[in-house]
C-alpha positions as protocol buffer text, in pm:
chain_id: "A"
residue {
  index: 1
  type: UNK
  ca { x: 2276 y: 121 z: -515 }
}
residue {
  index: 2
  type: UNK
  ca { x: 2017 y: 170 z: -802 }
}
residue {
  index: 3
  type: UNK
  ca { x: 1689 y: 326 z: -694 }
}
residue {
  index: 4
  type: UNK
  ca { x: 1345 y: 333 z: -887 }
}
residue {
  index: 5
  type: UNK
  ca { x: 1088 y: 617 z: -778 }
}
residue {
  index: 6
  type: UNK
  ca { x: 747 y: 516 z: -834 }
}
residue {
  index: 7
  type: UNK
  ca { x: 443 y: 770 z: -778 }
}
residue {
  index: 8
  type: UNK
  ca { x: 188 y: 898 z: -990 }
}
residue {
  index: 9
  type: UNK
  ca { x: 255 y: 1258 z: -877 }
}
residue {
  index: 10
  type: UNK
  ca { x: 534 y: 1439 z: -1022 }
}
residue {
  index: 11
  type: UNK
  ca { x: 602 y: 1698 z: -741 }
}
residue {
  index: 12
  type: UNK
  ca { x: 642 y: 1380 z: -523 }
}
residue {
  index: 13
  type: UNK
  ca { x: 870 y: 1208 z: -765 }
}
residue {
  index: 14
  type: UNK
  ca { x: 1082 y: 1560 z: -821 }
}
residue {
  index: 15
  type: UNK
  ca { x: 1113 y: 1597 z: -447 }
}
residue {
  index: 16
  type: UNK
  ca { x: 1241 y: 1234 z: -396 }
}
residue {
  index: 17
  type: UNK
  ca { x: 1498 y: 1301 z: -679 }
}
residue {
  index: 18
  type: UNK
  ca { x: 1605 y: 1624 z: -521 }
}
residue {
  index: 19
  type: UNK
  ca { x: 1666 y: 1460 z: -166 }
}
residue {
  index: 20
  type: UNK
  ca { x: 1874 y: 1196 z: -342 }
}
residue {
  index: 21
  type: UNK
  ca { x: 2067 y: 1395 z: -612 }
}
residue {
  index: 22
  type: UNK
  ca { x: 2401 y: 1448 z: -425 }
}
residue {
  index: 23
  type: UNK
  ca { x: 2444 y: 1091 z: -261 }
}
residue {
  index: 24
  type: UNK
  ca { x: 2765 y: 925 z: -413 }
}
residue {
  index: 25
  type: UNK
  ca { x: 2619 y: 579 z: -338 }
}
residue {
  index: 26
  type: UNK
  ca { x: 2279 y: 633 z: -491 }
}
residue {
  index: 27
  type: UNK
  ca { x: 2221 y: 617 z: -884 }
}
residue {
  index: 28
  type: UNK
  ca { x: 1835 y: 688 z: -976 }
}
residue {
  index: 29
  type: UNK
  ca { x: 1775 y: 453 z: -1236 }
}
residue {
  index: 30
  type: UNK
  ca { x: 1434 y: 620 z: -1339 }
}
residue {
  index: 31
  type: UNK
  ca { x: 1135 y: 795 z: -1182 }
}
residue {
  index: 32
  type: UNK
  ca { x: 764 y: 652 z: -1330 }
}
residue {
  index: 33
  type: UNK
  ca { x: 418 y: 738 z: -1282 }
}
residue {
  index: 34
  type: UNK
  ca { x: 250 y: 400 z: -1278 }
}
residue {
  index: 35
  type: UNK
  ca { x: 303 y: 38 z: -1181 }
}
residue {
  index: 36
  type: UNK
  ca { x: 307 y: -71 z: -1549 }
}
residue {
  index: 37
  type: UNK
  ca { x: 596 y: 140 z: -1612 }
}
residue {
  index: 38
  type: UNK
  ca { x: 773 y: 28 z: -1298 }
}
residue {
  index: 39
  type: UNK
  ca { x: 760 y: -321 z: -1437 }
}
residue {
  index: 40
  type: UNK
  ca { x: 880 y: -217 z: -1767 }
}
residue {
  index: 41
  type: UNK
  ca { x: 1215 y: -78 z: -1589 }
}
residue {
  index: 42
  type: UNK
  ca { x: 1287 y: -381 z: -1366 }
}
residue {
  index: 43
  type: UNK
  ca { x: 1234 y: -623 z: -1656 }
}
residue {
  index: 44
  type: UNK
  ca { x: 1497 y: -429 z: -1864 }
}
residue {
  index: 45
  type: UNK
  ca { x: 1757 y: -305 z: -1597 }
}
residue {
  index: 46
  type: UNK
  ca { x: 1894 y: -362 z: -1251 }
}
residue {
  index: 47
  type: UNK
  ca { x: 1717 y: -210 z: -956 }
}
residue {
  index: 48
  type: UNK
  ca { x: 1810 y: -243 z: -598 }
}
residue {
  index: 49
  type: UNK
  ca { x: 1556 y: -49 z: -411 }
}
residue {
  index: 50
  type: UNK
  ca { x: 1194 y: 74 z: -523 }
}
residue {
  index: 51
  type: UNK
  ca { x: 1014 y: 357 z: -349 }
}
residue {
  index: 52
  type: UNK
  ca { x: 662 y: 267 z: -434 }
}
residue {
  index: 53
  type: UNK
  ca { x: 369 y: 497 z: -369 }
}
residue {
  index: 54
  type: UNK
  ca { x: 76 y: 279 z: -189 }
}
residue {
  index: 55
  type: UNK
  ca { x: -192 y: 453 z: -375 }
}
residue {
  index: 56
  type: UNK
  ca { x: -201 y: 450 z: -751 }
}
residue {
  index: 57
  type: UNK
  ca { x: -455 y: 435 z: -1044 }
}
residue {
  index: 58
  type: UNK
  ca { x: -488 y: 113 z: -1236 }
}
residue {
  index: 59
  type: UNK
  ca { x: -294 y: -106 z: -997 }
}
residue {
  index: 60
  type: UNK
  ca { x: -263 y: -5 z: -617 }
}
residue {
  index: 61
  type: UNK
  ca { x: 87 y: 9 z: -461 }
}
residue {
  index: 62
  type: UNK
  ca { x: 11 y: -317 z: -239 }
}
residue {
  index: 63
  type: UNK
  ca { x: -88 y: -525 z: -537 }
}
residue {
  index: 64
  type: UNK
  ca { x: 196 y: -399 z: -751 }
}
residue {
  index: 65
  type: UNK
  ca { x: 410 y: -502 z: -423 }
}
residue {
  index: 66
  type: UNK
  ca { x: 279 y: -828 z: -411 }
}
residue {
  index: 67
  type: UNK
  ca { x: 353 y: -891 z: -783 }
}
residue {
  index: 68
  type: UNK
  ca { x: 716 y: -743 z: -746 }
}
residue {
  index: 69
  type: UNK
  ca { x: 795 y: -996 z: -462 }
}
residue {
  index: 70
  type: UNK
  ca { x: 648 y: -1284 z: -661 }
}
residue {
  index: 71
  type: UNK
  ca { x: 843 y: -1205 z: -972 }
}
residue {
  index: 72
  type: UNK
  ca { x: 1144 y: -1029 z: -843 }
}
residue {
  index: 73
  type: UNK
  ca { x: 1222 y: -1145 z: -510 }
}
residue {
  index: 74
  type: UNK
  ca { x: 1557 y: -987 z: -480 }
}
residue {
  index: 75
  type: UNK
  ca { x: 1413 y: -636 z: -495 }
}
residue {
  index: 76
  type: UNK
  ca { x: 1378 y: -438 z: -170 }
}
residue {
  index: 77
  type: UNK
  ca { x: 1072 y: -221 z: -194 }
}
residue {
  index: 78
  type: UNK
  ca { x: 981 y: 76 z: 50 }
}
residue {
  index: 79
  type: UNK
  ca { x: 646 y: 191 z: 51 }
}
residue {
  index: 80
  type: UNK
  ca { x: 558 y: 548 z: 63 }
}
residue {
  index: 81
  type: UNK
  ca { x: 230 y: 690 z: 164 }
}
residue {
  index: 82
  type: UNK
  ca { x: 41 y: 971 z: 319 }
}
residue {
  index: 83
  type: UNK
  ca { x: -171 y: 713 z: 508 }
}
residue {
  index: 84
  type: UNK
  ca { x: -51 y: 619 z: 871 }
}
residue {
  index: 85
  type: UNK
  ca { x: -298 y: 343 z: 951 }
}
residue {
  index: 86
  type: UNK
  ca { x: -121 y: 63 z: 1097 }
}
residue {
  index: 87
  type: UNK
  ca { x: -319 y: -161 z: 888 }
}
residue {
  index: 88
  type: UNK
  ca { x: -152 y: -43 z: 570 }
}
residue {
  index: 89
  type: UNK
  ca { x: 162 y: -86 z: 747 }
}
residue {
  index: 90
  type: UNK
  ca { x: 102 y: -435 z: 877 }
}
residue {
  index: 91
  type: UNK
  ca { x: -42 y: -558 z: 536 }
}
residue {
  index: 92
  type: UNK
  ca { x: 291 y: -401 z: 334 }
}
residue {
  index: 93
  type: UNK
  ca { x: 514 y: -583 z: 572 }
}
residue {
  index: 94
  type: UNK
  ca { x: 318 y: -891 z: 546 }
}
residue {
  index: 95
  type: UNK
  ca { x: 329 y: -885 z: 158 }
}
residue {
  index: 96
  type: UNK
  ca { x: 732 y: -847 z: 180 }
}
residue {
  index: 97
  type: UNK
  ca { x: 798 y: -482 z: 178 }
}
residue {
  index: 98
  type: UNK
  ca { x: 1154 y: -369 z: 331 }
}
residue {
  index: 99
  type: UNK
  ca { x: 968 y: -61 z: 484 }
}
residue {
  index: 100
  type: UNK
  ca { x: 717 y: 191 z: 516 }
}
residue {
  index: 101
  type: UNK
  ca { x: 790 y: 581 z: 491 }
}
residue {
  index: 102
  type: UNK
  ca { x: 514 y: 851 z: 520 }
}
residue {
  index: 103
  type: UNK
  ca { x: 567 y: 1111 z: 239 }
}
residue {
  index: 104
  type: UNK
  ca { x: 640 y: 1376 z: 526 }
}
residue {
  index: 105
  type: UNK
  ca { x: 916 y: 1202 z: 618 }
}
residue {
  index: 106
  type: UNK
  ca { x: 1254 y: 1416 z: 574 }
}
residue {
  index: 107
  type: UNK
  ca { x: 1560 y: 1356 z: 363 }
}
residue {
  index: 108
  type: UNK
  ca { x: 1775 y: 1221 z: 653 }
}
residue {
  index: 109
  type: UNK
  ca { x: 1488 y: 959 z: 730 }
}
residue {
  index: 110
  type: UNK
  ca { x: 1452 y: 861 z: 343 }
}
residue {
  index: 111
  type: UNK
  ca { x: 1821 y: 794 z: 317 }
}
residue {
  index: 112
  type: UNK
  ca { x: 1835 y: 586 z: 636 }
}
residue {
  index: 113
  type: UNK
  ca { x: 1537 y: 390 z: 496 }
}
residue {
  index: 114
  type: UNK
  ca { x: 1696 y: 342 z: 153 }
}
residue {
  index: 115
  type: UNK
  ca { x: 2020 y: 215 z: 294 }
}
residue {
  index: 116
  type: UNK
  ca { x: 1862 y: 4 z: 560 }
}
residue {
  index: 117
  type: UNK
  ca { x: 1656 y: -189 z: 288 }
}
residue {
  index: 118
  type: UNK
  ca { x: 1949 y: -214 z: 56 }
}
residue {
  index: 119
  type: UNK
  ca { x: 2124 y: -406 z: 352 }
}
residue {
  index: 120
  type: UNK
  ca { x: 1821 y: -638 z: 391 }
}
residue {
  index: 121
  type: UNK
  ca { x: 1664 y: -449 z: 713 }
}
residue {
  index: 122
  type: UNK
  ca { x: 1314 y: -352 z: 766 }
}
residue {
  index: 123
  type: UNK
  ca { x: 1238 y: 20 z: 826 }
}
residue {
  index: 124
  type: UNK
  ca { x: 922 y: 186 z: 945 }
}
residue {
  index: 125
  type: UNK
  ca { x: 884 y: 527 z: 978 }
}
residue {
  index: 126
  type: UNK
  ca { x: 903 y: 621 z: 1354 }
}
residue {
  index: 127
  type: UNK
  ca { x: 552 y: 790 z: 1382 }
}
residue {
  index: 128
  type: UNK
  ca { x: 397 y: 453 z: 1298 }
}
residue {
  index: 129
  type: UNK
  ca { x: 591 y: 241 z: 1542 }
}
residue {
  index: 130
  type: UNK
  ca { x: 424 y: 316 z: 1852 }
}
residue {
  index: 131
  type: UNK
  ca { x: 57 y: 242 z: 1727 }
}
residue {
  index: 132
  type: UNK
  ca { x: 177 y: -61 z: 1546 }
}
residue {
  index: 133
  type: UNK
  ca { x: 350 y: -227 z: 1851 }
}
residue {
  index: 134
  type: UNK
  ca { x: 64 y: -130 z: 2082 }
}
residue {
  index: 135
  type: UNK
  ca { x: -164 y: -323 z: 1859 }
}
residue {
  index: 136
  type: UNK
  ca { x: 75 y: -622 z: 1841 }
}
residue {
  index: 137
  type: UNK
  ca { x: 116 y: -631 z: 2217 }
}
residue {
  index: 138
  type: UNK
  ca { x: -247 y: -622 z: 2293 }
}
residue {
  index: 139
  type: UNK
  ca { x: -365 y: -851 z: 2005 }
}
residue {
  index: 140
  type: UNK
  ca { x: -629 y: -612 z: 1942 }
}
residue {
  index: 141
  type: UNK
  ca { x: -789 y: -607 z: 1607 }
}
residue {
  index: 142
  type: UNK
  ca { x: -844 y: -304 z: 1392 }
}
residue {
  index: 143
  type: UNK
  ca { x: -1171 y: -130 z: 1439 }
}
residue {
  index: 144
  type: UNK
  ca { x: -1421 y: -265 z: 1190 }
}
residue {
  index: 145
  type: UNK
  ca { x: -1273 y: -610 z: 1117 }
}
residue {
  index: 146
  type: UNK
  ca { x: -1449 y: -781 z: 837 }
}
residue {
  index: 147
  type: UNK
  ca { x: -1487 y: -1126 z: 748 }
}
residue {
  index: 148
  type: UNK
  ca { x: -1289 y: -1226 z: 409 }
}
residue {
  index: 149
  type: UNK
  ca { x: -1624 y: -1220 z: 200 }
}
residue {
  index: 150
  type: UNK
  ca { x: -1715 y: -887 z: 350 }
}
residue {
  index: 151
  type: UNK
  ca { x: -1385 y: -747 z: 243 }
}
residue {
  index: 152
  type: UNK
  ca { x: -1455 y: -876 z: -114 }
}
residue {
  index: 153
  type: UNK
  ca { x: -1785 y: -743 z: -131 }
}
residue {
  index: 154
  type: UNK
  ca { x: -1657 y: -403 z: 3 }
}
residue {
  index: 155
  type: UNK
  ca { x: -1358 y: -399 z: -242 }
}
residue {
  index: 156
  type: UNK
  ca { x: -1576 y: -445 z: -539 }
}
residue {
  index: 157
  type: UNK
  ca { x: -1808 y: -166 z: -422 }
}
residue {
  index: 158
  type: UNK
  ca { x: -1504 y: 68 z: -392 }
}
residue {
  index: 159
  type: UNK
  ca { x: -1402 y: -57 z: -736 }
}
residue {
  index: 160
  type: UNK
  ca { x: -1744 y: 89 z: -866 }
}
residue {
  index: 161
  type: UNK
  ca { x: -1960 y: -229 z: -880 }
}
residue {
  index: 162
  type: UNK
  ca { x: -2336 y: -224 z: -790 }
}
residue {
  index: 163
  type: UNK
  ca { x: -2508 y: -499 z: -600 }
}
residue {
  index: 164
  type: UNK
  ca { x: -2583 y: -696 z: -943 }
}
residue {
  index: 165
  type: UNK
  ca { x: -2221 y: -677 z: -1060 }
}
residue {
  index: 166
  type: UNK
  ca { x: -2098 y: -770 z: -708 }
}
residue {
  index: 167
  type: UNK
  ca { x: -2350 y: -1081 z: -701 }
}
residue {
  index: 168
  type: UNK
  ca { x: -2249 y: -1198 z: -1063 }
}
residue {
  index: 169
  type: UNK
  ca { x: -1869 y: -1142 z: -972 }
}
residue {
  index: 170
  type: UNK
  ca { x: -1891 y: -1357 z: -638 }
}
residue {
  index: 171
  type: UNK
  ca { x: -2159 y: -1604 z: -750 }
}
residue {
  index: 172
  type: UNK
  ca { x: -2428 y: -1517 z: -497 }
}
residue {
  index: 173
  type: UNK
  ca { x: -2760 y: -1357 z: -512 }
}
residue {
  index: 174
  type: UNK
  ca { x: -2835 y: -967 z: -487 }
}
residue {
  index: 175
  type: UNK
  ca { x: -3017 y: -1064 z: -142 }
}
residue {
  index: 176
  type: UNK
  ca { x: -2696 y: -1200 z: -40 }
}
residue {
  index: 177
  type: UNK
  ca { x: -2494 y: -917 z: -141 }
}
residue {
  index: 178
  type: UNK
  ca { x: -2758 y: -690 z: 67 }
}
residue {
  index: 179
  type: UNK
  ca { x: -2710 y: -915 z: 371 }
}
residue {
  index: 180
  type: UNK
  ca { x: -2342 y: -876 z: 356 }
}
residue {
  index: 181
  type: UNK
  ca { x: -2370 y: -498 z: 291 }
}
residue {
  index: 182
  type: UNK
  ca { x: -2582 y: -449 z: 623 }
}
residue {
  index: 183
  type: UNK
  ca { x: -2315 y: -679 z: 821 }
}
residue {
  index: 184
  type: UNK
  ca { x: -2030 y: -434 z: 667 }
}
residue {
  index: 185
  type: UNK
  ca { x: -2259 y: -114 z: 783 }
}
residue {
  index: 186
  type: UNK
  ca { x: -2312 y: -254 z: 1122 }
}
residue {
  index: 187
  type: UNK
  ca { x: -1938 y: -381 z: 1180 }
}
residue {
  index: 188
  type: UNK
  ca { x: -1803 y: -45 z: 1046 }
}
residue {
  index: 189
  type: UNK
  ca { x: -2081 y: 179 z: 1214 }
}
residue {
  index: 190
  type: UNK
  ca { x: -2176 y: 360 z: 915 }
}
residue {
  index: 191
  type: UNK
  ca { x: -2502 y: 383 z: 713 }
}
residue {
  index: 192
  type: UNK
  ca { x: -2394 y: 425 z: 345 }
}
residue {
  index: 193
  type: UNK
  ca { x: -2177 y: 262 z: 87 }
}
residue {
  index: 194
  type: UNK
  ca { x: -1966 y: 586 z: 54 }
}
residue {
  index: 195
  type: UNK
  ca { x: -1908 y: 595 z: 421 }
}
residue {
  index: 196
  type: UNK
  ca { x: -1825 y: 212 z: 423 }
}
residue {
  index: 197
  type: UNK
  ca { x: -1573 y: 260 z: 158 }
}
residue {
  index: 198
  type: UNK
  ca { x: -1408 y: 571 z: 310 }
}
residue {
  index: 199
  type: UNK
  ca { x: -1382 y: 385 z: 654 }
}
residue {
  index: 200
  type: UNK
  ca { x: -1244 y: 70 z: 483 }
}
residue {
  index: 201
  type: UNK
  ca { x: -970 y: 252 z: 322 }
}
residue {
  index: 202
  type: UNK
  ca { x: -876 y: 448 z: 614 }
}
residue {
  index: 203
  type: UNK
  ca { x: -840 y: 134 z: 845 }
}
residue {
  index: 204
  type: UNK
  ca { x: -671 y: -53 z: 561 }
}
residue {
  index: 205
  type: UNK
  ca { x: -937 y: -326 z: 530 }
}
residue {
  index: 206
  type: UNK
  ca { x: -951 y: -268 z: 138 }
}
residue {
  index: 207
  type: UNK
  ca { x: -724 y: -76 z: -113 }
}
């Protein structure tokens, strides 16, 4: 099978290459550092499985995943991340990922995940299954559940926008933006924009 590695850290790409180097059924097509470079590769040559970092500059792994599945539905995409929050896992699977691996995963687990993905199966890192299943069984919502509009506001704040820019982007007043921010602070139990962004990232509410 043909595998593409996508991560903005060379040490990670080199580590995965080393893990896969001696596997006769795996050919590494390329390893690239950005979503843009990834799309260049998949547009010009066959790829079966992509190992995709969830946090990258310019375009996040989740945004890249959504576009990949829309444009190349035959591709199997395994998300790789240092983040173990169930919100990230759930969102990735909802968007069509074939699985979710922690970057701490060992060689055997990486190989199992790649082969499972190639066979059309879904693979989720064992460490992530228990909290994910517990959440599904209880029907509990992630801490700090925000409304869709609050998520939009917080995402723009995370992207560096000031209140005036958020208001212009969403077609609302600055006073309304401040009202949304007060609601976000209350729901996430924080007292600053920086804290809100940090919690939003941690629980998978924003990217």
